Backbone as a ProteinNet text record, in pm:
[ID]
protein_1_A
[PRIMARY]
MTAAPTPAGFAPVFAGWNVWSVWQKNDLDIEIGSIGLDADRRLRVWVEDTADAASGAQLHDPLNPSVFHFDGDEVEIIPSDAGLSVALGRETVPNATDLALDGPATLRFVRFYNRGAATILAWPHSSNYLLESVYMPSATNAATNAPAPESTGGDVKQAATAVAAGAGSVLTVVLAVGGLAAGAYLLSQFAKRRA
[TERTIARY]
-2420	-2348.6	-2331.3	-2306.1	-2297.5	-2215.9	-2104	-2012.1	-2085.7	-2004.4	-2063.9	-1951	-2036	-1989.4	-1837.7	-1754.2	-1625	-1593.9	-1493.6	-1441.5	-1371.6	-1353.2	-1287	-1146.5	-1065.1	-981.2	-902.1	-978.5	-972.7	-1049.7	-991.7	-1027.2	-1083.6	-1172	-1265.7	-1149.6	-1172	-1075.4	-1271.9	-1285.6	-1448.1	-1399.1	-1457.6	-1478.4	-1474.6	-1401.6	-1429.9	-1306.9	-1365.6	-1262	-1259.5	-1118.3	-1125	-1080.2	-1131.7	-1031	-1014.2	-866.2	-779.1	-710.4	-736.5	-639.8	-524	-377.2	-298.8	-203.7	-145.9	-51.7	76.9	162.2	246.1	357	480.4	577.6	645.4	712.4	776.1	889.7	978.1	1132.6	1088.4	1100.8	1092.6	1208	1157.8	1274.4	1350.2	1483.6	1537	1500	1516.6	1409.2	1494.1	1596.5	1662.4	1565.5	1432.9	1390.7	1345.5	1347.2	1295.9	1351	1476.7	1648.5	1611.8	1591.2	1576.8	1450.4	1364.6	1211.1	1204.3	1106.3	1080.9	949.3	951.9	798.8	665.9	605.6	511.2	498	587.2	619.6	654.2	734.9	707	576.9	477.9	332.6	253.3	283.9	182.2	268.1	375.9	377.1	324.3	362.4	311.3	163.4	107	-57.6	-76.3	-31.9	-101.5	-25	83.6	130.9	72.1	20.3	-98.7	-234	-296.2	-402.1	-408.3	-323	-367.1	-274.4	-248.4	-236.1	-333.4	-456.3	-530.6	-634.2	-685.6	-730.5	-859.7	-834.9	-943.5	-933.5	-850.4	-761.4	-744.8	-733.7	-657.2	-637	-510.9	-494.3	-471	-343.6	-277.4	-332.1	-330	-414.2	-404.4	-440.8	-408.9	-348.2	-400.6	-321.5	-176.5	-158.2	-40.9	85.4	211	260.2	364.8	447.8	516.3	652.1	649.3	755.7	765.6	604.9	570.5	502.9	502.5	404.1	542.6	511.5	654.8	502.1	620.3	518.6	494.5	350.8	322.6	245	202.3	148.6	1.1	-28.1	-217.8	-265.8	-176.4	-220.2	-242	-323.7	-303.6	-305.7	-227.7	-245.3	-301.3	-422.6	-561.1	-523.1	-566.7	-562.2	-685.3	-786.2	-849.5	-909.3	-1020.2	-1124.3	-1227.5	-1201.2	-1324.9	-1469.2	-1468.4	-1625.1	-1718.5	-1615.3	-1679.1	-1660.1	-1826.5	-1772.2	-1696.3	-1650.7	-1593.1	-1656.1	-1615.9	-1686.3	-1614	-1505.1	-1453.4	-1310.6	-1254.7	-1164.2	-1022.8	-918.5	-861.5	-928.8	-1038.6	-1050.9	-1121.8	-1211.4	-1271.2	-1178.5	-1037.9	-962.7	-931.8	-901.5	-920.6	-777.9	-707.9	-572.7	-529.5	-645.8	-623.8	-484.6	-461.7	-333.7	-218.6	-216.8	-97.7	-43.6	-129.1	-112.8	-68.3	67.5	145.4	229	279.1	427.9	545	639.2	724.3	800.1	698.5	743.5	678.6	689.8	615.9	520.5	401.2	330.2	283.8	230.9	157.3	48.7	-90.2	-214.1	-233.6	-214.1	-245.7	-370.2	-400.2	-524.3	-499.5	-523.2	-518.1	-616.1	-647.9	-725	-684.8	-755.2	-693.4	-817.8	-777.3	-919.1	-896.7	-978.3	-969.9	-1042.5	-991.1	-1026.9	-1100	-1060.1	-1071.6	-1232.1	-1236.5	-1342	-1374.8	-1441.1	-1434.6	-1377	-1293.3	-1238.5	-1233.6	-1120.3	-1100.8	-962.2	-903.9	-723.2	-749	-657.3	-594	-544.1	-608.9	-559.2	-433	-374.3	-289.5	-142.9	-68.2	54.3	191.9	265	412.1	484.1	610.9	705.3	661	648.8	641	487.7	412.6	229.4	142	33.7	-51.2	-223.4	-282.7	-434.8	-460.4	-556.2	-643.8	-753.5	-829.3	-1002.9	-995.4	-1079.6	-1156.4	-1288	-1267.5	-1434.4	-1526	-1605.7	-1699.7	-1746.7	-1749.5	-1699.6	-1903.6	-1879.7	-2023.5	-2057.6	-2168.6	-2209.7	-2227.1	-2257.1	-2258.7	-2100.7	-1978.6	-1853.8	-1728.4	-1709.5	-1629.7	-1500.5	-1492	-1340.2	-1404.8	-1478.7	-1562.1	-1620.1	-1713.2	-1776.6	-1728.7	-1575.7	-1581.6	-1528	-1472.3	-1496.7	-1363.2	-1381.7	-1246.8	-1123.8	-989.7	-873.4	-881.6	-816.9	-778.3	-697.2	-717.5	-598.7	-465.8	-390.3	-225	-225.4	-278.6	-266.1	-325.2	-444.2	-529.6	-404.1	-374.1	-317.2	-161	-116.6	35.4	-4.6	-137	-203.5	-232.4	-293.4	-294.2	-191	-73.8	46.7	146.3	89.1	181	148.9	-27.1	-59.5	-46.8	4.8	42.8	156.5	249.2	373.7	419.9	333.8	331	294.4	164.6	98.2	203	295.7	407.2	503.1	564.5	618.5	592.3	461.7	460.7	470.2	409.5	409.9	591.1	649.8	798.5	870.2	779.1	891.2	834.5	681.4	633.5	748.9	770.8	841.8	1002.4	1046.2	1170.2	1202.5	1120.4	1062.9	1051.6	955.5	954.3	1103.6	1133.7	1234.9	1386.6	1398.6	1488.6	1455	1303	1247.3	1329.9	1290.9	1349	1484.4	1564.4	1744.7	1760.5	1697	1738.6	1723.8	1602.9	1538.4	1678.4	1668.1	1750.3	1921.3	1933.8	2085.2	2093.8	1982.3	1996.3	1963.2	1891.8	1887.3	2020	2081.7	2241.2	2345.7	2355.3	2394.6	2357.7	2241.4	2198.8	2284	2223.5	2237.8	2399.9	2536.7	2674.7	2675.6	2616.5	2634.3	2630.4	2505.1	2469.4	2552.2	2663.6	2705.1	2877.8
1208.8	1335.1	1404	1553.5	1649.8	1769.3	1824.9	1883.1	2039	2121	2262.2	2330	2422.1	2528.1	2538.7	2525.5	2586.1	2678.1	2778.3	2897.2	2830.6	2916.2	2889	2860.3	2740.9	2796.4	2680.9	2649.4	2534.7	2410.8	2294.6	2205.1	2120.2	2056.4	2014.4	1919.7	1919.5	1807	1730.1	1630	1594.4	1528.3	1595.5	1428.5	1318.8	1266.7	1078.5	1030.8	974.1	904.4	1050.8	1020.6	1144.1	1014.1	1060.2	1002.6	1096.1	1117.8	1212.4	1141.7	1221.7	1173.6	1280	1251.2	1330.5	1281.1	1364.8	1362.8	1372.9	1261.8	1269.4	1305.8	1310.8	1287.3	1195.9	1171.5	1053.5	1045.2	1152.7	1205.5	1311.6	1230.4	1364	1494.2	1582.2	1622.7	1617.1	1626.4	1623.9	1668.2	1615.7	1716.1	1667.7	1767.4	1673.5	1576.1	1646	1530.5	1423.5	1421.8	1282.1	1200.6	1219.6	1148.1	1011.5	891.3	741.9	689.1	780.8	746	716.8	625.7	592.8	635.7	627.7	694.5	744.3	587.3	537.7	621.1	652.1	692.1	851.8	900.3	1046.5	1075.9	1047	1042.4	1051.2	965.9	969	1063.6	1095.2	1219.4	1346	1347.1	1453.1	1492	1414.2	1410.3	1394	1316.3	1378.1	1521.2	1535.3	1693.6	1799.9	1787	1879.1	1899.3	1779.1	1762.1	1781.5	1757.2	1793	1935.8	2029.9	2154.4	2221	2170.1	2215.3	2283.2	2388.5	2457.4	2354.5	2249.1	2222.6	2062.1	2056.2	1878.9	1804.9	1659.8	1599.1	1460.8	1464.8	1319.1	1218.8	1296.4	1209.8	1144	1012.2	985.1	1056.6	1138.5	1237.4	1142.7	994.7	908.8	823.3	868.2	773.7	866.3	855.2	886.2	917.4	1048.2	1066	974.6	932.1	846.2	714.9	692.9	581.8	587.5	719.4	744.6	748.5	694.8	753.7	858.7	899.3	1030.9	907.2	933.7	910.5	825.5	742.4	637.7	676.7	754.4	808.5	780.2	803.8	753.4	637.8	630.2	522	511.2	438.7	428.3	365	352.9	253.3	250.8	105	108.1	226	320	369.3	444.9	532.2	603.8	530.3	388.1	323.2	340.2	362.2	443.7	541.5	637.6	740.7	847.3	984	1090.6	1203.9	1268.5	1358.3	1475	1539.8	1570.4	1745.1	1790.7	1892.3	1835.9	1910.4	1881.5	1967.9	1948.8	2075.2	2185.6	2133.7	2225.4	2328.7	2345.7	2478.6	2557.3	2497.6	2616.1	2720.4	2867.3	2971.8	2976.6	2990.7	2985.7	2846.2	2776.4	2616.8	2516.8	2615.5	2556.7	2644.1	2698	2744.7	2635.7	2511	2475.7	2298.7	2299.8	2220.7	2125.2	2016.4	2004.8	1977.8	1983.8	2020.6	1920.1	1794.3	1644	1528.6	1473.1	1358.6	1311.7	1278	1256.5	1071.7	1087.5	954.3	985.5	952.6	1014.4	878.9	912.5	840	818.8	726.9	727.7	713.1	805	753.7	777.4	751.6	772.8	813.3	897.6	922.1	925.9	950.9	959.4	1117.8	1208.5	1270.7	1291.3	1253.5	1294.6	1403.9	1488.5	1632.1	1683.9	1832.1	1907.1	1849.5	1896.6	1913.3	2030.9	2103	2202.1	2236	2312.3	2347.6	2368.3	2380.1	2444.2	2467.4	2580.3	2651.7	2502	2492	2358	2346.5	2165.8	2156	2094.4	2156.8	2189.8	2159	2122.5	2172.7	2138.4	2099.5	2113.7	1995.5	1840.3	1724.8	1667.7	1706.1	1674.6	1807.9	1757	1803.2	1774.3	1775.1	1737.4	1738.2	1639.5	1651.8	1652.9	1590.8	1534.3	1516.6	1566.9	1524	1455.7	1328.5	1276.2	1249.3	1240.3	1270.2	1131.5	1151.7	1034.5	975.7	814.7	769.1	636.9	655.9	574.8	471	433.4	277.1	243.6	321.9	262.4	162.5	108.7	41.5	142.2	228.7	277.2	431.5	458.7	582.2	548.2	423.3	355.4	286.4	265.3	198	196	165.9	263.3	325.9	403.6	491.5	385	414.8	390.3	344.8	202.8	144.3	263.2	338.6	397	341.2	380.6	303.5	365.8	470.1	476.5	397.2	339.5	247.2	92.4	45.2	-45.7	-27.1	82	139.1	58.2	150.3	130.5	1	-63.5	-238.3	-340.7	-265.8	-311.5	-270.7	-138.8	-121.6	-200.7	-220.5	-275.2	-453.9	-478.3	-652.8	-630.3	-561.1	-616.6	-561.9	-471.2	-417.1	-588.5	-633.9	-741.9	-880.1	-864.4	-981.2	-935.6	-854.3	-782.1	-865.3	-819.9	-878.4	-992	-1089.3	-1228.5	-1258.2	-1163.4	-1223.5	-1201.7	-1105.4	-1080.1	-1214.4	-1243.3	-1328.8	-1442	-1469.7	-1617	-1590.9	-1505.6	-1454.7	-1483.9	-1391	-1448	-1543.2	-1652.3	-1764.8	-1857.5	-1839	-1921.7	-1886.1	-1725.1	-1687.3	-1760.8	-1702.9	-1819.5	-1943.8	-2037.6	-2164.2	-2176.7	-2115	-2100	-2098.7	-1971.8	-1923.8	-2027.9	-2091.5	-2197.7	-2334.9	-2331.4	-2492.3	-2435.4	-2326.8	-2291.4	-2296.8	-2259.3	-2214.6	-2418.9	-2456.6	-2586.4	-2681.1	-2641.6	-2717.2	-2664.7	-2520.4	-2465.3	-2588	-2598.7	-2634.8	-2762.4	-2859.4	-2971	-2991.2	-2890.8	-2864.3	-2900.4	-2825.4	-2787.7	-2926.6	-2943.9	-3086.2	-3195.2	-3199.4	-3343	-3301.4
-446.6	-340.2	-536.9	-486	-587.1	-497.4	-618.3	-580.4	-536.4	-411.4	-409.7	-536.4	-561.3	-660.2	-649.8	-720.9	-737.8	-831.9	-750.3	-851.1	-971.9	-1039.1	-1198.2	-1182.1	-1199.2	-1106.3	-1058.3	-971.4	-817.1	-847.7	-775.9	-781.8	-654.5	-667.3	-536.1	-443.1	-324.5	-282.7	-156.7	-182.6	-115.9	20.8	121.5	209.5	215.7	223.8	241.5	73.4	19.8	-120.5	-188.9	-245	-386.1	-457.9	-624.2	-703.2	-798.8	-857.1	-928.2	-1054.9	-1165.5	-1240.9	-1261.5	-1305.8	-1317	-1411.5	-1456.4	-1574.6	-1513.6	-1502	-1485.7	-1576.5	-1594.5	-1690.6	-1698.9	-1791.7	-1859.7	-1740.1	-1764.3	-1718.9	-1631	-1518.3	-1438.6	-1386.9	-1353.5	-1335.5	-1237.4	-1157.5	-1046.2	-948.4	-794.2	-723.8	-602.1	-538.2	-388.4	-342.9	-329.8	-216.4	-220.8	-352.1	-434.8	-484.1	-437.9	-471.6	-425	-484.4	-414.6	-456.2	-475.8	-486.7	-650.3	-655.3	-801	-840.7	-948	-985.1	-952.6	-910.4	-828.9	-732.2	-652.8	-523.4	-513.5	-619.1	-619.2	-667.3	-744.1	-789	-677	-592.3	-453	-350.4	-353.6	-264.9	-312.4	-400.6	-461.8	-448.8	-442.7	-451.9	-316.9	-222	-72.1	-48.2	-54.1	-12.3	-75.5	-249.2	-286.9	-208	-192.9	-165.4	11.2	72.7	215.2	235.1	181	196.6	144.8	114.9	86	247.8	257.1	416.7	460.7	554.5	556.2	576.2	423.8	421.2	514.5	563.3	615.1	572.9	503.5	493.1	552.1	663.6	737.8	840.9	862.2	1030.4	1129.9	1187.5	1317.7	1416	1440	1540.5	1492.1	1380.7	1306.4	1327.5	1440.4	1487.3	1353.3	1343	1200.9	1194.1	1315.2	1273.4	1194.2	1174	1134.5	999.4	994	831.6	718.1	616.7	516.6	438.2	324.5	233	125	103.3	-2.1	7.4	128.7	227.1	231.6	224.2	220.4	81.7	-29	-176.5	-211.4	-299.7	-352.9	-498.3	-586.9	-699.4	-784.5	-872.5	-893.4	-1084.2	-1160	-1289.4	-1369.1	-1300.3	-1416.5	-1278.5	-1339.8	-1299.9	-1230.9	-1285.9	-1186.1	-1222.5	-1350.4	-1430.7	-1357.6	-1282	-1214.8	-1275.9	-1277.5	-1372.9	-1345.2	-1404.3	-1374.9	-1319.5	-1207.6	-1198.1	-1207.6	-1248.7	-1295.5	-1364.1	-1452.6	-1549	-1588	-1606.6	-1640.9	-1764.4	-1825.9	-1952.8	-1898.3	-1774.9	-1672.1	-1593.8	-1636.7	-1600.6	-1675.6	-1608	-1711.3	-1754.8	-1886.8	-1957.4	-1958.7	-1936.5	-1938.6	-2050.2	-2163.8	-2241.5	-2163.3	-2051.3	-2000.3	-1945	-1820.5	-1787.8	-1882.7	-1868.4	-1979	-1897.9	-1911.6	-1900.2	-2038	-1987.6	-2078.3	-2157.6	-2128.5	-2181.5	-2200.7	-2266.7	-2290.6	-2180.8	-2118.9	-1999.9	-1975.3	-1894.3	-1894.8	-1789.7	-1826.2	-1706	-1666.6	-1563.2	-1411.9	-1352.5	-1295.4	-1169.1	-1017.3	-928.4	-806.6	-671.3	-590.6	-478	-372.5	-268.9	-142.6	-41.4	61.2	179.6	238.8	230.9	294.8	465.5	567	707.8	737.4	636.2	693.2	621.9	624.2	564.6	390.7	360.4	196.6	158.5	92.1	53.5	-73	-141.3	-294.7	-292	-375.4	-384.6	-505.8	-509.4	-688.6	-728.3	-896.8	-979.4	-938.8	-904.4	-872.1	-1021.3	-1053.2	-1085.7	-1063.7	-1159.3	-1073.3	-1207.1	-1218.6	-1360.3	-1370.3	-1284.5	-1306	-1365.5	-1259	-1281.3	-1301	-1342.4	-1384.7	-1341.3	-1270.9	-1236.3	-1378.4	-1409.9	-1547	-1512	-1392	-1347.9	-1207.3	-1182.2	-1030.2	-1050.1	-1028.1	-1059.5	-909.2	-955.3	-879.7	-786.7	-622.4	-580.3	-546.8	-567.8	-615.7	-497.1	-419.4	-313.7	-344.7	-450.7	-565.5	-608.7	-587.2	-650.9	-543.4	-568.8	-502.7	-458	-551.2	-536.7	-417.5	-451.7	-326.1	-209.4	-240.1	-115.3	43.7	-35.6	76.3	210.9	301.5	451.2	447.9	556.8	599.6	618.1	555.1	590.1	741.4	769.9	924.7	1024.3	1129.6	1173.9	1237.2	1129.5	1169.5	1336.7	1365.7	1519.7	1590.4	1542.9	1618.1	1649	1536.9	1528.8	1596.6	1607.5	1645.7	1828.4	1862.9	1998.4	2007.6	1947	2005	1968.4	1924.6	1887.9	2022.6	2062.4	2181.1	2325.2	2334.6	2459.9	2413.3	2327.9	2290	2350.1	2313.3	2360.1	2504.8	2572.3	2699.4	2733.8	2659.3	2743.4	2788.5	2656.9	2637.9	2682.5	2739.4	2839.6	2961	2973	3128.9	3129.2	3007	3026.6	3068.8	2934.6	3003.9	3095.8	3149.6	3288.4	3387.5	3358.7	3462	3430.2	3327.9	3278.2	3355.8	3342.9	3415.5	3526.3	3627.6	3773.8	3768.4	3725.1	3779.9	3760.9	3607.1	3631.8	3687	3722.4	3812.3	3956.4	3997.2	4124.4	4113.1	4045.7	4028	4025.1	3966.5	3977.4	4105.2	4183	4313.2	4423.2	4401.7	4441.6	4471	4328.7	4326.5	4405.4	4320.3	4402.6	4512.1	4620.5	4777.3	4813.1	4749.4	4793.6	4729.6	4648.1	4627.6	4710.5	4784.3	4907.9	5038.1	5034.4	5161.7	5163.5	5023.2	5051.8	5062.8	5032.4	5009.2	5195.7	5246.7	5437.7	5509.1	5454.1	5501.1	5482.6	5391.9	5355.3	5414.1
[MASK]
+++++++++++++++++++++++++++++++++++++++++++++++++++++++++++++++++++++++++++++++++++++++++++++++++++++++++++++++++++++++++++++++++++++++++++++++++++++++++++++++++++++++++++++++++++++++++++++++++++

């Protein structure tokens, strides 16, 4: 797989699996929307929101109703770059020295699956995060050659079907027990009248 030419100052988002290295500030700034989230979840949310905002990218499963989706679920934190080659690094960004965090940071590695088209986005950075490198997907590397994530929507559909089938079974049992109880009641009433 080869990367399409990417304009200076932009990062590619590949179709399929993507691996990024991201600097995460050790002492994260307080953000109202992140209150109660740990550092790992905040990283996952930032990557998901950033990549998903790229024109044509689609990280969220279209079959997954938002009620079953938690921010950051589409991103996995991994221990390393898995031996992948760098497709594009921060040093290629014009005025890259201007892209810096205002405190100590830790380099983290993440992967996510883009269900949409390959696209680009302005080099991602914020007060808490800075993209360091985008790695080239490889057909021979387990980090990027795995099948697409299973559809949560499909799982939800299967669960709903199972619940509906189970409800039908429960209804059958309720009707059978109810019928037996009604029959027993009628027999007892009939026996009382004969006595």
